[in-house]
C-alpha positions, 0 to 999 in steps of 0.5 A, a space after each residue: 140198863 137193868 137185867 130185868 129190863 133185858 129179860 123176857 118173861 118166858 111165860 109171856 113168850 109161851 102164851 104169845 106162841 100158844 095163841 099164834 099156834 091156836 089161830 093157825 090150827 083154827 085157821 086151818 080147821 076152817 080151811 078144811 071145813 070150807 074145802 068140804 063144803 065147797 066140794 059138796 055144795 059149789 061155790 054159790 051153794 056154800 054158806 059161811 054159817 055152814 062152814 063156821 059150823 062144820 069148823 066148830 067157830 062162830 061166823 065172825 071168826 071165819 070172816 076175821 081169817 078170810 075176809 069173804 067167801 070168795 077169798 076163802 074159796 081161793 084159798 081153798 083152791 090154792 091149797 088144793 093145787 099146792 097139795 097136788 104140786 107137792 105130791 108130784 115133787 115127792 115122786 123120784 122118777 126113773 133114769 129111764 125116760 119111758 119108765 118116768 112116763 109110766 110112773 107119772 101115769 100111775 101117780 096121776 091116776 092114783 092121786 085122782 082116784 085118792 082125791 076126788 075132791 080135787 077133781 071136784 074143786 077144779 070142775 067147779 072153778 071150770 064153771 067159773 071160767 077160771 076167774 078165781 084161779 087167775 087171781 093166784 100167783 102162778 108161782 104158788 101154782 108151781 106150773 114152771 116146776 111142773 112143765 120143767 119136769 115134763 120137759 126134762 123127760 122129753 129131753 132125756 128121752 130125745 137124747 137117748 133116741 127113745 122119743 121123737 123130735 119136737 115134743 111139747 111138755 104141755 101136750 105130754 101133760 095133756 095126754 096124761 092128765 086128760 086120760 086119767 082125769 077122765 077115768 075118774 071124773 066120769 066113773 059114775 056116768 061112764 060106769 052106768 052107760 057101760 055097766 062097769 065098775 071104773 073104780 074097781 081095782 082090775 079095771 083101774 089096772 086096765 085103764 092105767 095100761 091103756 093110758 100108758 100106751 097112749 102117752 108112750 104112743 105120743 112120745 115115740 113114732 106116732 105119725 098123725 097127719 096134721 089138719 
């Protein structure tokens, strides 16, 4: 077989790579435009034409990449969760379980403040009773990783005698996430009702301290009767 037959054209490889990179860049641009539109208008209020316009492409190209508005919404939702989980995984926790919980509180509240679109998207999905989230692969949502991290903190705290026995990692996650969620998701209505700027730096620090006390109260010797 000739050398020519065994030699690939570098120009062809470069062209193929360039096409693939452009395609990936276009897909990412569409996904970002879709996120913006869904956050602003919800699922029903978002039009593919508006997504295409914001992404700087034609509508046919949007369909070619994603197939339908619902699939595009699912991909946006999946990406939002993936970003959250990736950020969580990058957090280096203290060897002290109490300090680790305080770190998680600080991270979660800060993430919600800096990424309000995540709260909006999850709120939209709750309006749809989680029907789109149910179609996603749970492994891609990295729920086991999340639960394992909380379980590790709990087991460490129990072993060191600073946490009470019988703690549930999902309950601990609920305590932290729900308090942080409420602080940010209701910032406008709560702020108007009580005449306070919830997102002011000093107010956030005070809220952060409160959530830490609540979370640490849960993991320590807080005796609340059942029923």
